[in-house]
N, C-alpha and C positions, 0 to 999 in steps of 0.2 A: 552379861549386859554391862556396859560401862557405867561409871558413876558420873554425877553432875559436874565434878571438877574437871574431868576429861572433856566433857562437852563444852564447858566454859573456856577451856584452852583453845578449842577450835573456833568458837564464836568470836572470841576477842582477837585471835590471830588473823582471822579473815576480815576483821573490822566490821562484821555484821552487827556487833553489839559492843558498846563501850565498856571499859573495865568497871567503872563505877556502877553502871546499869546492871552488869552481871552480878556484882557483889550483892546489890539489893535484891535481885531476883533469886539469887542462890539462897539467901536467908529464908525467903518465903517457900522455896522448894524444899529445903531441909525441914522446915516446920511442918510441911504437909505430910512428910513421912512416906516411905515407899518410893521405889525408883520411878515408876510410871507416874504416880500421883505428884511426886516432886517435880518431875519433868513438866507436866501439864501446868502446875502452879507457876513455875518459872517462866514458861512460854507465855502464859496469860498476863503475867506481870510485865514482861517485855513488850507485848503487843499493845498494852494499854497506854503506854507513854510514847512520846515522839522519839524517833531514832536519834542517835547522837550526832548524826551528820546533817540534821535538818537545819536549813539556813533561815528559817522564820517566814519564808514565803508561803502564802496560802495557795491551795488548801494544805492543811497539815497532813503529812503522810503517816501511815500506821507504823508503830514500832517494829512490827514484823508483818510481812505480807502473808497472804494465804499460802503462796508457794513456799515461802521460807518456813512457815510453821509446819507445813506438811512434810517437807524434806527433813527437817530436824527430828520430828517425831519418828519418821520411818527409819532413818539411819540410826537413831539411838536405840530403838526397840530391836532392830535387826543386828545390832552390834557391828555397824559398818561406819564408825566415825572416821575411818581412814578415807572414806569416799565423800564425806560431808564437805570437806574443804572445797573440792571441785564443784559441788552443787551450789555453794553459796557465793563463790567469788572466782573471778578470772583476773589475775593480776590486780589492778587497781579498781576493778569494777565489781560492785556488789550486785548480785543477780536478784531482781525483785519479782519478776513475773516471767514465766515461760510463754512465749508467743507462738512458737511453732517448732517443728522438727521435720527434717527431710533427709534425703540420702547424702547431702553434702555437709550437713551440720545442724546446729541448733540455734534458735533465735530467742533472745531475751530482751526484756526491758530492764535496764540497769541504771545504777547510780555511780557515776565516776567520782572518786574522792578528790582528785586534784587535776584540773580545775573542777569545782563542784558543779555538776550538771547531770541531767538525765540523758541517756543514750540508748539507742537500739544496737545491740551487739550480736554478732554472729560468730560462732566458732567453726573453724574449718581445719581439716587435717591435710597437710602437705608432706607426704612421706618420702619424696625423692628430691634430690638437689635441683633437678630441672624445674620441678613444680615450685619449689621454694623460690628460686630465682625469678621465675616468671611472675609468681604471685607478688613478690616484692616490687618488681617493676611496675606492674599494673596498679598496685596500691599507691605507690608514689604518684603515679599519674592522676589517680582519682582524687588525691588530696589537693591537687591544683585546680580542680573544677569548682567554680563558684557560680551557681545559677539558681534563681528562685524556684525553678521547677525540678531541681535535683536535690535530694536529701544530702546535706553536707557530710562529707567524709572526714571524720575527726582524726582517726589514727588507726594504725595496725601494729601489732606487735606479737612476738612469740610468747606463748603461755609458758610460765615457769611453775615447777612443782613446789611442794612444801619446803624443799631444800634449796630453792633458787636455781635449780638446773633447768635448762631449756628442754621443752618437749617437742613433739612433732605437730602440736596443735597451735593454731594461730587464732587471734581474736581481732575482728574488725569492728570498729566503733563508728557509728553514724548518728546523725541527728535523729532524735525520736520525734516523729511527725504525728501530731494529733489530728485524727480524721477517721475516715471510713474507707476500707479497701474498695476499689471500684466494683469488684464482683459482688460484694455484699450490698453496695449501694443499689446496684441494678436488681438484685434479688428482693430488696426491701421496697424500693420505690418504682420499679418497672423501667420501661424504656426511658433513655435519657433524651430530652428534647434536643433537636439538632443544633439549636443555638448554643446550648450548654456544651454539647459534644464537640463542636468545632472550636469553641473557646478553650476547652481543656486540651484539645489536640494541638492547638497553636502553642500553648505553654509547654507541652511535652516535646514538641518538635524543637522548640528553643533549647530545652535541656539536652536533647539528643545532639543538636548542633554543637553545643559546648563539649559534649563527650567526644564526638567525632574529631573535633579540632584538637583535642588533647591526645589523639592517637589511639583511642579505644573504641570498641564496639560493645554495647551493653549485653547483647546476646540472649536476653530473656524478657523482652517487653511483653507484658500480658496484664489483664485486669487485676490479678492478684498482686502485681508489683506496682500498681498505681494507687496512690492515696488521694481521695477526694477531700478537700479541706474547705472550710467556710461553713456558712449556715446551710441547713438542709434546703434543697431547692423547693420552691413553691410559687404560687401566683404573685406573692409580694417580694420575692427575692430577685435582685438584679443578677444578671449573668456574671458581671465583673466582680461581684461580691464572693464568688466561688473560685476554686482553683484546683489544680492537680499537681502532684509531685511524684517523681519517679524514684523507686526504691530498689534495693537488693541488687548488688553487683557481683553476686557469687559466680555468674557465668561470664563476666566481662573478660575480654582479651584484647591484645594489641592488634593493630592492622597497619598496613603500609610498610612493613619491614620484611625484608626477604627471609629473615630468620623465623618469621611467624608462619611456620608450616601448618597445613590444615590439621585439625584435630583428628585423631584416629577413631574416636567414638563420638556419637551424637551428644551434644549438650544443649539443652533448651527445653521448650515445652511443645510437644507435637502439635497441639491445636493451633499454634501461632507461628510455627517455624517456616521460613521461606525455603524454596527448593535447594538453594546452595548451602543452607546450614546443615542439611542432612549429610553432606559429605565433608563437613568441617571447613567450608570455605566462606565464613562470615565476612561481610564487608559492611560499611556504613549503611548501604541500602537495605541490608537485612533487617536492621532495626526499624526502618521505615515500613517494611512489609508487616512486621509484627505489630507496629502501631496501627497500621491500616486494619489488621485483624481485630485489634482492640477497639478501634472506632466502630467497626462492624458490630462487635458485641454490644457496645453502648446503644446503638441504634436499633438493634434487633433482639437483644438478650439471647443470642445464639452464638455458638462457635462458628467461625467462617465455614467450615465443612463439618457437617454432622455425620458422625460415624456410630454405628449401632453399638459397638462394644469398645469404642475408643482404642482401637488397635493402632499402635504407632506407625506401622508400615502402611496401613490404609490411609492415614493422614499424609504420609510422605507422598503416596501416589496421587492423592487429591491436590496437594499443594503444587505438585509438579505437572500434572496433566489436566486436571479438571478446568472447565471454563471459568473466566473471571466472574466474580460475584456481584450481584446487584442488590443493595440493601432495600431497594424499593419493593422487591418481591415480598418482603416481610414487614415493611413499614412504608406504605405509600405516601405518608406525610412528609418524607424526607425530600428536599428539593433535588432535582435531577443533577444539578451542578455538584452537590455534595456527594451524591452517589458516584459520580464520575471520578471525584478525587479519591474515594475509597478504592475504586477499580485501579486507578493509576498507582496508588501506594502498594497494591497487591499484585502488580504485574509480575509475570514469571521471571523476567530478566531484571537484574538490579539496575541496569542502565536506563530502563524505561520508567523507573520510579522517580527520577529526579533527585534533588537534594532537599535537605530539611529547610533550607532558606527559601527555595522555590515554592515548596508546599505551604510554608507560612504565608508567603505573599498571596498565593491563590486563595487560601482560606480566609485571610483578612479581608479580601475583597468581597467575600460572601457575607461577612458579619453585618447584621442590620445596625443602623445608627441608633444610638440611644437618644430618646427625646430629651432635650435640654430645656429647663425652665427659662422664661424671659428674664432679663436683668432686673434687679430689684428697683433701680431708679427709673424704670420705664413704666408708665401706667398701662395696666392691662386693659385691653378692649373687651367689651362685652361679648362673650362667645355667641356664635350663631347657633340657631337651633336646628342644625343639620343633623340627620341621623348618624350616629357613630358607626364607623366601619368595623364589623366584627373581626376579632382576632382569630387566627387559626386555633383549633381546639388544643393542639399540643403546646401552644404558647401560654394557655390559660392554666392547664393542669396536666399532670401525668396521665397516661392511659388508665382507664378505670380497671382494666383487667391485666394483671401481670402474666406474661407468658410463663408456662410451667417451667420449674427448675429442671435440671438435667435428670435428676432421679425420678421426677414426676413423669417425664416423657418416656422413660424406659425402666421397667421394673428390675432389669438386670443391675442397674446402678444401686438400687436399694439393697439388693442381695449382697453385692460386692462391699458396699459401705458397712452393712451389718456384720459381715464376716470379718472384715478388717478390724472393726471396732472390738469384736469379741477377742480376736487374737491379740490386739494391743492391750486389752485389759488383763489377759493371761500372762503376757511376757514382758510388757513395758510398765515400769512403776508409774503410779499416778502422777507424780511430780515431773516425770519425763514426757508425759503426754500433753499435747496442746489442748487448750480449753475447747469446749464444744463450739462448733461453728468456725474454728480456725484450723481445721484439719488441712493437711497438704493434699496435693493431687495423689491419685491412686498409685502411680509408679513410685513416688517419693515415700509413701507410707509403706509400700512393700520393701523398698530399700532400707527404711528405718528398722523394719522387723528383722530383715536378714542381717543387720548389724549386731543383733543379739546372738551370742554364741549358741544358746540353746535352740533357737529357731533355726539357725544355720545347720546345726547337727541333725535336727529332725528332718529338715528339707532334704539333706543329703541321704539320710537313711531311707526316707520315703522314695526318693528317686531310685535308690539301689534296689528296693523291694519291687518297684514297678518294672525296672529293667530285668530283674531276675524272673519276674512273672511272665514277661513277654518272651524271654529266652526259653522258659520252660514250655511255653505253648507251641514252640516250633516243632 
């Protein structure tokens, strides 16, 4: 087991802790006696005071976050301090909280040292020259996008190791958006009233328009990548007091260039991917289709096409061949005009979906006008005692009964989630697992497990045993 001085060298080198702070904590740790007791005393001392990078803005952040305390204890006790540097910092970003993990990388809430600001960062691995070049081109394009419905893209850079040498890992830094992911919003509050839904869709279409004009396709528009901002919706909340922002550009790619050949493998989310995306032929209209599916989810709390076991190829067949969807089958309170727009956005052919600008104009025409108070200098007339016209039920309050979540509709989902959770506890350290409620989709969780060498070896051995058994039965 290492000693506290070795730990201090890592903490101060990553700038997770200031040198003076560590010296004070080290005295308490040495006074506690014992390696583990000393470690705990030092960690508690550091957690009790504000971090050295705090700029005085309230609320005051903790000296060490729960993620940082957990990873420090784990790496120290397991004698893995050589791995601690990567757990605490990526270049100039201090990792504060792990938000999620999938097949493409890990997502953290982080603190940038210079300029001082919070950011959401994602680590990605680009292990070939072609991937590096394409990633760099798309990252530069993203930095040019400035739109209120798109999380700002701060920077991208190659991760360097402890010796300053470049690695195959990159870090993307974006604006950290305070809000609630759309899928969590629907799970907690139920169906989104159509007035709120089209208001958010108009904002997201504006963001997609800016993305498309920059020469990019988002490639993965879905409720998990939309953040709802503003006050929680309720009877006293105005529609325009809320908003939505588009996040996560890990699947983004260029379009309109002859060099942009179709992808060889599917990239996206099966529940929301249009027909052309399954063959790697994404176009700007592909994002409109996925946003149409997201709008369908807002209004019905259901995936556009419900599949018993969420088999990717079953979704591909439905997106390609099944009839167009009508949200009114599951939510009769939605106006027919809104349902027709969802159908248009989810047309099988990209040419039939229109453009983001055209859809914005159509949806804006459907927005009810907000009542405006009379001017202050005009005397108000006595109101007549005519009975007030009742508002539609959905405008007054959310539905009283929330549709069941996916795992409630099918017990197979509960079994799959429980099995994956058990495997993650066995093979993925706690500080590398996302917090409860922030788990990725099932395919991403499987990919994250297979990235662990032990799991991959077990899977290969299991497959070999199965194949040998089948061969023996011949």
